[in-house]
LOMIGU-302162 format. One line per 8 residues: number of its first residue (from 1); their letters; for each residue x, y, z of N, C-alpha, C. Coordinates in Angstrom, 2 decimals. Example, Ala and Ser with C-alpha at 12.3 -4.5 7.8 and 13.67 -1.06 7.14 Angstrom:
# LOMIGU-302162
1> AS> 13.19,-5.69,7.80,12.30,-4.50,7.80,13.20,-3.30,7.80 ~ 12.85,-2.25,7.08,13.67,-1.06,7.14,12.90,0.03,7.87
This chain:
# LOMIGU-302162
1> MLINLVPQ> 93.93,97.16,95.31,93.60,97.71,94.14,94.76,98.16,93.34 ~ 94.82,98.16,92.10,95.97,98.57,91.20,95.70,100.07,90.82 ~ 96.73,100.86,91.06,96.69,102.19,90.60,97.90,102.48,89.74 ~ 97.64,102.92,88.48,98.60,103.10,87.54,98.99,104.50,87.17 ~ 100.11,104.83,87.79,100.37,106.31,87.57,101.30,106.68,86.42 ~ 101.67,105.61,85.61,102.75,105.88,84.54,102.17,106.75,83.53 ~ 100.83,106.56,83.03,100.53,107.51,81.96,100.45,108.88,82.29 ~ 100.05,109.20,83.48,100.01,110.65,83.83,101.63,111.15,83.96
9> FLASLEAT> 102.59,110.28,84.41,103.91,110.63,84.55,104.32,111.00,82.99 ~ 104.13,110.05,82.14,104.63,110.25,80.78,103.97,111.41,80.13 ~ 102.70,111.75,80.43,101.99,112.89,80.00,102.73,114.09,80.34 ~ 103.24,114.20,81.67,104.02,115.39,82.16,105.15,115.52,81.31 ~ 105.98,114.58,80.77,107.11,114.73,79.94,106.82,115.45,78.61 ~ 105.56,115.38,78.15,105.26,115.93,76.93,104.68,117.50,77.00 ~ 104.67,117.93,78.39,103.98,119.29,78.48,105.06,120.38,78.18 ~ 104.75,121.51,77.94,105.52,122.66,77.62,106.51,122.74,78.67
17> DPAEAYRR> 106.24,122.77,79.99,107.17,122.85,81.03,106.92,121.41,81.88 ~ 107.72,120.50,81.56,107.61,119.12,82.18,107.84,119.15,83.73 ~ 108.68,120.03,84.17,108.89,120.08,85.58,107.65,120.63,86.35 ~ 107.08,121.66,85.81,105.80,122.16,86.33,104.70,121.12,86.21 ~ 104.72,120.50,85.15,103.66,119.40,85.05,103.81,118.30,85.93 ~ 105.07,117.88,86.17,105.52,116.99,87.29,104.95,117.45,88.60 ~ 105.19,118.65,89.01,104.73,119.21,90.23,103.25,119.07,90.25 ~ 102.47,119.27,89.18,101.02,119.11,89.32,100.68,117.61,89.52
25> YLDDHLPV> 101.43,116.72,88.83,101.22,115.26,89.05,101.42,114.95,90.48 ~ 102.47,115.50,91.17,102.74,115.40,92.59,101.46,115.84,93.39 ~ 100.94,116.91,93.11,99.71,117.51,93.88,98.59,116.62,93.72 ~ 98.49,115.95,92.54,97.23,115.10,92.26,97.26,113.85,93.13 ~ 98.51,113.39,93.51,98.64,112.14,94.31,99.48,112.47,95.62 ~ 99.29,113.63,96.19,100.28,114.04,97.16,100.41,113.20,98.42 ~ 99.38,112.69,98.79,99.59,111.93,100.11,100.52,110.59,99.94 ~ 100.36,110.03,98.77,101.20,108.80,98.51,102.55,109.24,98.16
33> LSAYWHNY> 102.61,110.22,97.10,103.88,110.55,96.49,104.79,111.26,97.47 ~ 104.18,112.14,98.34,105.04,112.75,99.41,105.54,111.81,100.27 ~ 104.78,110.69,100.72,105.21,109.57,101.57,106.25,108.90,100.80 ~ 106.23,108.58,99.56,107.30,108.01,98.74,108.63,108.81,98.87 ~ 108.41,110.00,98.53,109.64,110.90,98.65,110.27,110.95,100.03 ~ 109.48,111.16,100.90,110.01,111.27,102.34,110.83,110.08,102.74 ~ 110.21,108.90,102.35,110.91,107.73,102.86,111.91,107.20,101.95 ~ 111.94,107.52,100.69,112.84,106.63,99.77,113.75,107.91,98.90
41> ILDLDSPH> 113.26,109.04,99.06,114.29,110.14,98.40,114.74,111.15,99.14 ~ 113.95,112.12,99.37,114.18,113.30,100.42,112.83,114.01,100.58 ~ 112.77,114.91,101.34,111.55,115.73,101.61,111.27,116.60,100.45 ~ 110.03,116.81,100.11,109.74,117.60,98.86,110.03,119.06,98.96 ~ 110.19,119.55,100.26,110.61,120.97,100.52,111.98,121.03,100.74 ~ 112.86,120.11,100.33,114.27,120.12,100.45,114.71,121.05,99.30 ~ 115.84,121.84,99.52,116.30,122.65,98.43,116.80,121.79,97.19 ~ 117.00,120.46,97.49,117.48,119.60,96.36,116.42,118.91,95.50
49> ADDVIHRA> 115.14,119.12,95.94,114.12,118.54,95.29,113.97,118.93,93.80 ~ 114.29,120.18,93.54,113.89,120.65,92.22,115.07,119.98,91.23 ~ 116.29,119.74,91.75,117.33,119.11,91.09,116.93,117.57,90.63 ~ 116.20,116.98,91.75,115.76,115.51,91.51,114.66,115.41,90.42 ~ 113.71,116.46,90.42,112.73,116.48,89.58,113.20,116.82,88.04 ~ 114.15,117.79,88.06,114.66,118.07,86.72,115.34,116.78,86.06 ~ 116.10,116.04,86.87,116.64,114.83,86.36,115.65,113.86,85.95 ~ 114.55,113.70,86.66,113.43,112.83,86.38,112.85,112.99,85.02
57> VSADRRDL> 112.58,114.44,84.88,111.82,114.71,83.68,112.72,114.99,82.38 ~ 113.94,114.89,82.58,114.98,115.09,81.35,115.66,113.75,81.11 ~ 115.28,112.64,81.78,116.06,111.47,81.51,115.39,110.78,80.21 ~ 116.28,110.10,79.55,115.92,109.31,78.29,114.92,108.16,78.69 ~ 113.85,108.10,78.22,112.72,107.16,78.64,112.39,106.00,77.54 ~ 113.27,105.85,76.57,113.10,105.01,75.43,112.96,103.50,75.96 ~ 113.78,103.20,77.05,113.61,101.91,77.47,112.44,101.65,78.28 ~ 111.88,102.60,79.04,110.66,102.42,79.71,109.54,102.26,78.61
65> RALLDGHD> 109.50,103.11,77.61,108.36,102.88,76.49,108.49,101.76,75.87 ~ 109.77,101.05,75.67,109.78,99.69,75.08,109.36,98.82,75.93 ~ 109.55,98.85,77.27,108.95,97.90,78.32,107.34,97.93,78.27 ~ 106.83,99.25,78.11,105.29,99.31,78.21,104.85,98.65,76.80 ~ 105.59,98.86,75.84,105.05,98.39,74.47,105.17,96.80,74.28 ~ 106.18,96.23,75.08,106.55,94.83,74.86,105.92,94.03,75.94 ~ 105.39,94.59,77.05,105.03,93.67,78.10,103.48,94.29,78.61 ~ 102.67,93.38,79.06,101.58,93.79,79.68,101.66,93.99,81.20
73> VVGVAEET> 102.37,94.96,81.56,102.72,95.20,82.97,101.51,95.39,83.76 ~ 100.21,95.88,83.31,99.06,96.05,84.10,98.62,94.57,84.37 ~ 98.51,93.82,83.26,97.95,92.40,83.48,98.70,91.57,84.30 ~ 100.03,91.76,84.45,101.09,90.97,85.22,100.72,91.41,86.66 ~ 100.51,92.78,86.95,100.29,93.26,88.39,98.86,92.88,88.81 ~ 97.96,92.88,88.00,96.59,92.38,88.47,96.50,90.96,88.83 ~ 97.27,90.16,88.13,97.37,88.73,88.38,98.12,88.38,89.75 ~ 99.28,89.35,89.81,99.95,89.19,91.05,99.20,89.46,92.39
81> IRRCEDLY> 98.48,90.53,92.16,97.63,91.09,93.26,96.68,90.04,93.79 ~ 95.97,89.24,92.63,95.04,88.26,93.02,95.84,87.13,93.60 ~ 96.84,86.71,93.26,97.60,85.73,93.93,98.05,86.08,95.38 ~ 98.47,87.30,95.65,98.67,87.89,96.83,97.44,87.80,97.71 ~ 96.21,88.18,97.42,95.12,88.20,98.15,94.79,86.83,98.60 ~ 94.96,85.88,97.55,94.63,84.49,97.91,95.55,83.86,98.86 ~ 96.84,83.93,98.57,97.84,83.18,99.43,98.31,83.78,100.64 ~ 98.20,85.23,100.60,98.48,85.84,101.95,97.24,86.05,102.95
89> RSDRPFDV> 96.08,85.60,102.23,94.88,85.80,103.14,94.71,87.12,103.79 ~ 94.96,88.11,102.92,94.94,89.57,103.48,93.44,89.90,104.10 ~ 93.44,90.51,105.30,92.18,90.87,105.86,92.03,92.43,105.86 ~ 92.86,93.15,105.14,92.71,94.59,105.06,92.97,94.83,103.48 ~ 92.18,95.72,102.92,92.47,96.18,101.51,93.90,96.86,101.46 ~ 94.50,96.71,100.41,95.71,97.33,99.98,95.74,97.86,98.54 ~ 96.84,98.66,98.32,96.90,99.26,96.96,98.26,98.91,96.47 ~ 98.33,98.74,95.06,99.65,98.41,94.46,99.65,99.70,93.37
97> YLMVGVGG> 100.82,100.38,93.45,101.01,101.49,92.52,102.08,101.04,91.52 ~ 101.72,101.28,90.22,102.60,101.17,89.15,103.16,102.77,88.84 ~ 104.43,102.96,89.00,104.76,104.36,88.85,106.30,104.42,88.36 ~ 106.72,105.71,88.08,107.85,105.86,87.73,108.63,106.73,88.80 ~ 109.67,106.12,89.34,110.30,106.74,90.58,111.30,107.78,90.22 ~ 111.95,108.26,91.20,113.05,109.43,90.97,114.41,109.05,91.52 ~ 114.52,107.81,92.05,115.80,107.33,92.71,116.06,105.85,92.59 ~ 116.78,105.33,93.55,117.21,103.94,93.44,116.54,102.90,93.88
105> ANAGELVV> 115.21,103.12,94.49,114.40,102.08,94.87,113.55,101.58,93.74 ~ 113.78,100.18,93.46,113.06,99.59,92.56,111.48,99.28,92.90 ~ 111.39,99.18,94.31,109.98,98.96,94.80,110.13,99.34,96.33 ~ 108.92,99.35,96.89,108.96,99.63,98.31,107.57,99.44,98.89 ~ 107.37,99.79,100.20,106.05,99.62,101.00,105.86,101.13,101.66 ~ 104.57,101.36,101.84,104.09,102.60,102.46,102.85,102.24,103.32 ~ 102.56,102.89,104.34,101.17,102.92,104.91,100.82,104.40,105.09 ~ 99.72,104.74,104.44,99.08,106.12,104.45,97.76,106.05,104.90
113> GGRGIAFV> 97.47,106.77,105.91,96.23,106.81,106.54,95.79,105.48,107.05 ~ 96.59,104.60,107.39,96.40,103.18,107.90,96.12,102.29,106.71 ~ 96.16,102.50,105.48,96.06,101.86,104.41,97.45,101.34,103.81 ~ 97.60,100.02,103.48,98.79,99.60,103.05,99.08,99.82,101.62 ~ 100.35,100.18,101.13,100.68,100.57,99.82,101.94,99.90,99.49 ~ 101.86,99.18,98.35,103.12,98.62,97.70,103.27,99.38,96.31 ~ 104.51,99.75,95.98,104.78,100.40,94.78,105.98,99.65,94.03 ~ 105.89,99.64,92.71,107.02,99.41,91.95,107.26,100.39,90.95
121> CLEHFTGR> 108.53,100.83,90.77,108.91,101.83,89.83,109.51,101.08,88.54 ~ 108.72,101.23,87.46,108.98,100.42,86.33,110.18,100.75,85.53 ~ 110.87,101.93,85.88,112.03,102.29,84.99,113.24,101.26,85.46 ~ 113.07,100.58,86.55,114.01,99.56,86.91,113.95,98.36,86.46 ~ 112.70,98.04,85.73,112.47,96.83,85.12,112.40,96.58,83.67 ~ 113.46,97.53,82.99,113.49,97.52,81.59,114.37,96.43,81.01 ~ 115.23,95.83,81.97,116.15,94.84,81.27,117.47,95.54,80.79 ~ 117.60,96.79,80.97,118.90,97.46,80.72,119.10,98.73,81.66
129> PNHESLGL> 120.36,98.67,82.20,120.67,99.91,83.02,120.44,101.25,82.42 ~ 119.96,102.32,82.97,119.94,103.65,82.47,120.43,104.48,83.41 ~ 121.48,105.15,83.14,122.19,105.94,84.01,121.55,107.40,84.18 ~ 120.76,107.70,83.17,120.00,108.97,83.22,118.66,108.91,84.33 ~ 117.93,107.79,84.17,116.93,107.57,85.03,117.26,106.79,86.34 ~ 118.53,106.43,86.46,118.91,105.51,87.57,118.45,104.24,87.53 ~ 117.80,103.71,86.32,117.17,102.39,86.23,118.17,101.28,86.37 ~ 117.77,100.33,87.27,118.74,99.18,87.68,118.98,98.26,86.39
137> GLRPELLP> 118.06,98.20,85.53,118.12,97.20,84.51,117.71,95.87,84.92 ~ 116.62,95.78,85.95,116.26,94.37,86.28,115.32,93.82,85.15 ~ 115.16,92.51,85.25,114.34,91.81,84.17,112.84,92.08,84.32 ~ 112.03,92.36,83.34,110.57,92.46,83.52,110.10,91.42,84.32 ~ 110.57,90.18,84.01,109.95,88.99,84.76,110.03,89.09,86.26 ~ 110.82,89.91,86.83,110.93,90.13,88.33,109.80,90.84,88.79 ~ 108.95,91.54,88.05,107.81,92.31,88.55,106.92,91.62,89.56 ~ 106.57,90.37,89.44,105.73,89.59,90.25,106.34,89.52,91.65
145> LWIAHEVA> 107.73,89.08,91.48,108.33,88.92,92.79,108.35,90.31,93.67 ~ 108.72,91.38,92.99,108.78,92.51,93.99,107.42,93.07,94.27 ~ 106.37,92.80,93.42,105.07,93.17,94.09,104.74,92.35,95.15 ~ 105.01,90.96,95.11,104.60,90.10,96.28,105.34,90.34,97.37 ~ 106.70,90.78,97.24,107.51,91.09,98.38,106.94,92.41,99.11 ~ 106.64,93.36,98.32,106.17,94.59,99.07,104.72,94.39,99.67 ~ 103.80,93.63,98.98,102.61,93.43,99.51,102.65,92.66,100.82 ~ 103.42,91.84,100.89,103.74,90.98,102.22,104.04,91.99,103.34
153> HTVRYTSP> 104.90,92.95,103.12,105.03,93.98,104.09,103.72,94.57,104.53 ~ 103.03,95.11,103.59,101.72,95.87,103.80,100.72,95.03,104.69 ~ 100.70,93.74,104.26,99.86,92.90,105.05,100.15,92.74,106.33 ~ 101.44,92.61,106.68,102.05,92.48,107.96,101.80,93.63,108.81 ~ 101.94,94.87,108.21,101.99,96.12,108.94,100.48,96.54,109.21 ~ 99.46,96.07,108.54,98.16,96.59,108.69,97.14,95.65,109.21 ~ 97.46,94.44,109.24,96.30,93.43,109.72,96.13,93.62,111.35 ~ 94.92,93.66,111.69,94.61,93.76,113.07,95.16,92.61,113.95
161> DSRSEIAR> 95.52,91.48,113.23,96.04,90.31,113.99,97.58,90.34,113.82 ~ 98.21,91.23,113.38,99.62,91.25,113.23,100.16,91.39,114.64 ~ 101.25,90.65,114.74,102.05,90.70,115.95,103.31,91.47,115.78 ~ 103.47,92.09,114.60,104.73,92.97,114.10,105.08,93.98,115.08 ~ 106.28,94.16,115.42,106.65,95.27,116.09,106.54,96.48,115.35 ~ 106.85,96.35,113.89,106.64,97.45,113.03,105.17,98.01,112.96 ~ 104.27,97.10,112.99,102.90,97.24,112.99,102.51,98.14,114.09 ~ 103.05,97.90,115.28,102.71,98.57,116.56,103.33,100.16,116.37
169> IIHEMNGA> 104.47,100.14,115.81,105.20,101.61,115.66,104.23,102.38,114.64 ~ 103.77,101.72,113.61,102.95,102.38,112.64,101.68,102.91,113.33 ~ 100.99,101.97,114.05,99.78,102.40,114.90,100.19,103.52,115.67 ~ 101.31,103.63,116.46,101.62,104.75,117.26,101.90,106.03,116.38 ~ 102.19,105.86,115.12,102.41,107.00,114.26,101.21,107.37,113.47 ~ 100.01,107.04,114.09,98.79,107.35,113.46,98.44,106.78,112.14 ~ 98.93,105.63,111.94,98.74,104.98,110.68,99.71,105.44,109.64 ~ 100.77,105.83,109.83,101.72,106.28,108.84,103.06,105.50,109.01
177> YDFWETGS> 103.62,105.03,107.80,104.88,104.26,107.83,105.95,105.43,107.60 ~ 106.85,105.29,108.57,108.10,106.21,108.39,109.30,105.31,108.54 ~ 110.18,105.25,107.42,111.12,104.39,107.38,112.22,104.74,108.48 ~ 112.50,106.07,108.68,113.47,106.45,109.65,112.92,106.06,111.09 ~ 111.72,106.21,111.38,111.24,106.03,112.67,111.24,104.36,112.99 ~ 110.69,103.59,111.97,110.81,102.15,112.26,112.20,101.67,112.21 ~ 113.02,102.24,111.37,114.44,101.77,111.47,115.12,102.18,112.76 ~ 114.81,103.24,113.37,115.42,103.53,114.69,114.82,102.80,115.83
185> RATLRELM> 113.47,102.41,115.81,112.82,101.88,117.02,112.72,100.34,116.86 ~ 112.56,99.81,115.69,112.32,98.43,115.64,113.81,97.67,115.76 ~ 113.70,96.42,116.59,114.88,95.74,116.57,115.33,95.01,115.50 ~ 116.69,94.83,115.55,117.37,94.09,114.32,116.55,92.79,114.02 ~ 116.13,92.03,115.10,115.37,90.79,114.97,114.20,91.17,114.17 ~ 113.44,92.04,114.56,112.32,92.34,113.93,112.49,92.71,112.36 ~ 113.41,93.60,112.11,113.83,93.90,110.82,114.12,92.75,109.89 ~ 114.85,91.67,110.51,115.18,90.51,109.78,114.05,89.69,109.66
193> VNEGLAIA> 113.17,89.57,110.55,112.16,88.77,110.40,111.17,89.28,109.36 ~ 111.04,90.63,109.32,110.27,91.29,108.31,110.64,91.16,106.98 ~ 111.94,91.15,106.66,112.36,90.84,105.34,112.30,89.44,105.05 ~ 112.58,88.54,105.90,112.49,87.22,105.68,111.29,86.60,105.31 ~ 110.18,87.17,106.05,108.84,86.79,105.66,108.39,87.25,104.28 ~ 109.00,88.49,103.91,108.49,89.03,102.62,109.31,88.13,101.52 ~ 110.44,87.68,101.84,111.23,86.95,100.87,110.44,85.56,100.64 ~ 109.94,85.06,101.64,109.22,83.72,101.84,107.93,83.74,100.92
201> GSRIVAPG> 107.27,84.87,101.31,106.15,85.22,100.58,106.12,85.19,99.12 ~ 107.31,86.02,98.63,107.29,86.31,97.14,107.78,85.02,96.58 ~ 108.55,84.06,97.31,108.87,82.72,96.59,107.69,81.92,96.34 ~ 106.56,82.06,97.16,105.22,81.38,96.97,104.52,81.99,95.90 ~ 104.38,83.31,95.98,103.51,83.98,94.95,104.23,83.90,93.55 ~ 105.56,84.07,93.43,106.27,84.16,92.06,107.41,82.97,92.20 ~ 106.94,81.83,92.03,107.92,80.65,92.16,108.81,80.64,90.89 ~ 109.89,79.83,90.95,110.59,79.47,89.83,111.92,80.37,89.43
209> LEPWEYYG> 112.19,81.42,90.24,113.23,82.44,89.97,114.40,81.89,90.64 ~ 115.54,82.53,90.21,116.87,82.03,90.86,116.73,82.53,92.28 ~ 117.41,81.68,93.23,117.52,82.16,94.71,117.90,83.44,94.94 ~ 118.89,84.05,94.34,119.60,85.23,94.64,118.47,86.45,94.20 ~ 117.68,86.11,93.25,116.76,87.09,92.85,115.78,87.57,93.90 ~ 115.49,86.61,94.70,114.39,87.06,95.69,114.97,87.76,96.84 ~ 116.46,87.79,96.92,117.12,88.62,97.94,117.43,89.96,97.31 ~ 117.30,90.14,95.99,117.79,91.38,95.42,119.29,91.44,95.20
217> FLRRQYRR> 119.90,90.27,95.21,121.43,90.20,94.95,121.71,89.82,93.55 ~ 122.92,90.10,93.30,123.56,89.34,92.08,124.04,88.06,92.49 ~ 124.19,87.04,91.45,124.56,85.79,91.77,125.81,85.58,92.62 ~ 126.92,86.51,92.34,128.19,86.39,93.18,128.09,86.92,94.48 ~ 127.20,88.03,94.81,126.74,88.43,96.05,126.16,87.38,96.99 ~ 125.07,86.78,96.27,124.37,85.70,97.03,125.33,84.55,97.48 ~ 126.25,84.22,96.53,127.12,83.21,96.74,128.12,83.49,97.94 ~ 128.63,84.67,97.90,129.60,85.14,98.93,128.96,85.36,100.22
225> LRQLEAFL> 127.68,85.72,100.33,127.04,85.79,101.55,126.64,84.36,102.29 ~ 126.35,83.50,101.25,126.20,82.06,101.98,127.47,81.55,102.42 ~ 128.59,81.88,101.92,129.90,81.33,102.40,130.11,82.10,103.64 ~ 129.74,83.26,104.01,129.97,83.96,105.16,128.81,83.91,106.17 ~ 127.74,83.00,105.87,126.43,82.85,106.59,126.76,82.68,108.19 ~ 127.76,81.64,108.42,127.82,81.15,109.66,128.63,82.37,110.54 ~ 129.53,83.02,109.83,130.19,83.99,110.58,129.30,85.22,110.78 ~ 128.46,85.62,109.79,127.52,86.78,110.07,126.51,86.42,111.11
233> MRVVEGEL> 126.16,85.29,111.25,125.08,84.97,112.30,125.72,85.07,113.69 ~ 127.05,84.78,113.71,127.67,84.98,115.03,127.77,86.34,115.49 ~ 128.07,87.19,114.48,128.37,88.67,114.59,127.09,89.40,114.96 ~ 125.88,88.95,114.43,124.63,89.70,114.72,123.91,89.06,115.89 ~ 124.41,87.97,116.31,123.56,87.38,117.49,123.44,88.30,118.59 ~ 124.47,89.05,119.12,124.44,89.87,120.12,123.59,91.19,120.11 ~ 123.21,91.44,118.60,122.66,92.61,118.25,121.30,92.58,117.95 ~ 120.71,91.24,117.93,119.31,91.07,117.51,118.31,91.78,118.19
241> DKSGLG> 118.34,92.00,119.55,117.35,92.78,120.37,117.78,94.15,120.58 ~ 118.70,94.70,119.84,119.10,96.24,119.84,118.46,96.92,118.65 ~ 118.26,98.12,118.73,117.59,98.89,117.68,118.48,100.15,117.59 ~ 118.14,100.85,116.41,118.82,102.19,116.29,119.59,102.19,114.77 ~ 119.46,103.17,114.21,120.16,103.27,112.73,121.55,103.71,113.10 ~ 122.41,103.22,112.17,123.93,103.69,112.28,124.70,102.94,113.32
C-alpha cells in the first residue's frame, strides 16, 4: 500500500510553530517515523533531535515543490508497487511511504510489527543538491529504482519462506528491523547477498538505467570499483562468514 506523508509534512511548514507541528506529525505516524529516526538518523529522545527538526522545518523547499508540481510521483510509486508485487511475487503485504526525510538517506527499509516498509525521501530526488535539506540531487527518474530496491529488502525480510539470516534476526527481535542489530549479527556474506539481490531486483523492475545508478554510485566511483574488483574480492574472502560493525 502506498502512504504519502508529504502533504502533512508540507502543511507543518505553514504552521505558526513549524517545529511543534512537525512534532505532531511525528506523533501521528510514530511507529514508522520513530523507527526511521532510530535506524537512519538518531533516537527521537536524543538531545540533538531538536536541532535536526529545526533544520528540517527551516530548509528551503522550493526544489521539492517544483518536483511535486512537475512529476506525478504518486502515480510513479503506484506503478512501481504494482510491478514489484508482480515480479517479486510477494506473499506478504508491504507499505511504501513517500516522505520528506531529515538526513542523508534517500531511501530505506524497515519492518514494524512484522510488516515490511519501504520509504523514499523525496527531497533527494529533485535533480539539484540542496545543502539546507541535505538533498542529494538525484534525478526524479531514479524513484522507481529505489522503491524497487527497498521493496526487495522488505519481501526478503518478511516472507515466511525466506532463508535470509536477516529475516531470522528480525523474527528474534519480535518483528522489528534494527539496523544496528542486523549489522552487528548478520555475516558479511549475508549483507552482500542482501544488497546484491535488491540491486538485481531493481534492475528487473526499473530497467534501462545506467549500471552505476543501480549501485548508488557516481560513474567514476563505479568505474574505479570495477577496476579494483578482483583485489576487493580477495580482501573480503576471509571475512565473509564474520559479523560485527566496525
